[in-house]
C-alpha positions as CSV (number, residue, x, y, z in Angstrom):
1,X,0.0,0.0,0.0
2,X,2.9,2.3,0.8
3,X,4.3,1.9,-2.8
4,X,0.9,2.8,-4.4
5,X,0.6,5.8,-2.2
6,X,4.0,7.1,-3.4
7,X,3.0,6.7,-7.1
8,X,-0.1,8.9,-6.5
9,X,2.0,11.7,-5.0
10,X,4.4,11.4,-7.9
11,X,1.6,11.9,-10.4
12,X,0.3,14.9,-8.6
13,X,3.7,16.5,-8.5
14,X,4.1,15.9,-12.2
15,X,0.8,17.6,-13.0
16,X,1.7,20.6,-10.8
17,X,5.1,21.0,-12.5
18,X,3.5,20.7,-15.9
19,X,1.0,23.4,-15.1
20,X,3.7,25.7,-13.7
21,X,5.9,25.3,-16.8
22,X,2.8,26.0,-19.0
23,X,2.0,29.2,-17.0
24,X,5.6,30.4,-17.2
25,X,5.7,29.8,-21.0
26,X,2.4,31.5,-21.5
27,X,3.5,34.6,-19.5
28,X,6.8,34.7,-21.5
29,X,5.0,34.5,-24.9
30,X,2.5,37.1,-23.9
31,X,5.2,39.6,-23.0
32,X,7.0,38.8,-26.2
33,X,3.9,39.2,-28.4
34,X,2.8,42.5,-26.8
35,X,6.3,43.9,-27.0
36,X,6.5,42.9,-30.7
37,X,3.2,44.8,-31.4
38,X,4.4,48.0,-29.7
39,X,6.8,48.6,-32.5
40,X,4.3,48.6,-35.3
41,X,3.5,51.8,-37.3
42,X,0.3,53.7,-36.9
43,X,-2.4,52.9,-39.4
44,X,-4.0,55.6,-41.5
45,X,-7.3,57.0,-40.4
46,X,-10.5,55.7,-42.1
47,X,-12.4,58.6,-43.7
48,X,-15.4,59.2,-45.9
49,X,-14.8,62.3,-48.0
50,X,-16.9,64.2,-50.5
51,X,-16.3,67.2,-52.7
52,X,-18.3,70.1,-54.2
53,X,-17.3,73.0,-56.5
54,X,-17.8,76.5,-55.1
55,X,-17.7,79.7,-57.0
56,X,-14.4,81.6,-56.6
57,X,-14.5,84.8,-58.7
58,X,-14.4,83.7,-62.3
59,X,-13.4,80.1,-61.5
60,X,-14.3,77.3,-59.1
61,X,-12.6,76.0,-55.9
62,X,-13.0,72.4,-54.7
63,X,-14.5,72.1,-51.2
64,X,-13.5,68.8,-49.7
65,X,-15.5,67.8,-46.6
66,X,-14.8,65.0,-44.1
67,X,-18.2,63.5,-44.0
68,X,-17.5,60.7,-41.5
69,X,-14.7,58.7,-40.0
70,X,-11.6,59.2,-37.9
71,X,-10.3,62.6,-37.1
72,X,-6.7,63.2,-38.3
73,X,-3.9,65.5,-37.2
74,X,-3.8,68.2,-39.9
75,X,0.0,68.2,-39.6
76,X,0.0,64.7,-41.1
77,X,-2.3,65.5,-44.1
78,X,-1.6,66.8,-47.6
79,X,-3.1,67.1,-51.0
80,X,-1.6,66.6,-54.5
81,X,-3.2,67.2,-57.8
82,X,-2.8,66.4,-61.5
83,X,-2.1,70.1,-61.7
84,X,-0.5,72.4,-59.1
85,X,-3.0,73.3,-56.3
86,X,-3.3,75.7,-53.3
87,X,-5.1,74.8,-50.1
88,X,-6.7,77.4,-47.9
89,X,-9.9,78.7,-46.4
90,X,-13.2,79.2,-48.3
91,X,-13.3,81.8,-51.1
92,X,-15.1,84.3,-48.8
93,X,-12.7,83.9,-45.9
94,X,-9.7,86.1,-45.1
95,X,-7.3,83.3,-46.2
96,X,-8.8,81.8,-49.3
97,X,-7.1,79.2,-51.5
98,X,-5.4,81.0,-54.3
99,X,-4.0,79.3,-57.4
100,X,-1.3,82.0,-57.6
101,X,0.4,80.1,-54.7
102,X,-0.2,76.6,-56.1
103,X,2.4,73.8,-55.8
104,X,2.6,70.1,-56.4
105,X,2.0,69.2,-52.8
106,X,0.1,71.2,-50.2
107,X,0.0,70.4,-46.5
108,X,-3.2,71.0,-44.6
109,X,-1.6,73.5,-42.1
110,X,-0.1,75.8,-44.8
111,X,0.8,79.2,-43.4
112,X,3.5,81.7,-44.1
113,X,5.5,83.7,-41.5
114,X,3.5,84.3,-38.3
115,X,0.2,84.0,-40.0
116,X,-2.3,81.4,-38.8
117,X,-2.9,78.4,-41.0
118,X,-5.0,79.2,-44.1
119,X,-7.1,76.1,-43.8
120,X,-8.6,77.2,-40.5
121,X,-9.8,73.8,-39.3
122,X,-7.5,73.6,-36.3
123,X,-5.1,70.9,-35.2
124,X,-7.4,68.0,-36.4
125,X,-9.6,67.5,-39.4
126,X,-12.9,66.4,-37.8
127,X,-16.2,65.2,-39.4
128,X,-18.1,68.1,-40.9
129,X,-15.1,70.3,-41.5
130,X,-14.2,71.4,-45.1
131,X,-10.9,72.4,-46.7
132,X,-10.7,74.3,-50.0
133,X,-8.4,73.4,-52.8
134,X,-7.8,75.8,-55.7
135,X,-6.3,74.1,-58.8
136,X,-4.2,76.3,-61.1
137,X,-6.6,77.1,-63.9
138,X,-9.8,75.2,-64.3
139,X,-10.9,72.7,-61.7
140,X,-12.7,70.5,-64.2
141,X,-10.9,67.2,-64.9
142,X,-8.3,67.8,-62.1
143,X,-7.4,64.7,-60.1
144,X,-7.0,65.5,-56.4
145,X,-5.6,63.0,-53.9
146,X,-5.6,63.3,-50.1
147,X,-2.8,61.6,-48.2
148,X,-2.0,60.8,-44.6
149,X,1.6,60.5,-43.5
150,X,2.8,58.7,-40.3
151,X,4.7,61.9,-39.3
152,X,4.2,65.6,-39.8
153,X,4.6,67.1,-43.2
154,X,7.3,69.7,-43.1
155,X,7.7,72.9,-45.2
156,X,5.2,74.8,-47.2
157,X,4.7,75.1,-51.0
158,X,5.5,72.3,-51.5
159,X,5.5,70.3,-48.3
160,X,7.6,67.2,-47.8
161,X,6.1,64.1,-46.1
162,X,8.6,62.8,-43.5
163,X,6.9,59.6,-42.3
164,X,8.0,56.1,-43.3
165,X,4.4,55.3,-44.2
166,X,2.1,57.3,-46.4
167,X,-1.5,56.3,-47.2
168,X,-3.8,57.5,-49.9
169,X,-7.1,58.4,-48.2
170,X,-9.1,59.4,-51.3
171,X,-8.8,60.4,-54.9
172,X,-11.3,62.6,-56.7
173,X,-11.5,63.5,-60.4
174,X,-13.3,66.8,-60.4
175,X,-16.2,67.2,-62.7
176,X,-18.3,70.4,-63.0
177,X,-21.5,68.5,-63.9
């Protein structure tokens, strides 16, 4: 009876050791997996955008509105066009987009000197806010693309994306009809 009793204790000790080893391995793997995920890059915001043409003197400016989706830091957003463009406030604002200042890439926080940013939407682009893009010449047929960069865009006219990752959020081909 004594020998059988020892075998039972041996089985219980084996199970306890097996559970302890499993717990230690699980804890080690959890730390490794969570640490590995911490180094991943940010993902681009998900946005639903729309555009309208608004009168601007004798031509038209493209009004691009964030209809729904994630807010995004304006420092990380920029627009390019199939023709040079300028980004700014609405045509009736004090800082309208003006094709005389158009370039190949315009960041959303464009400003010169000590002036506030022309766009006027603040540090983030939130749902319901509109930016205005004025293509050089006619807006009809111009392809505009909104991008998000993983880091701030530096410089003005043209800006320079500095992030390792850049994502295309939306592309429009502007039609006047």
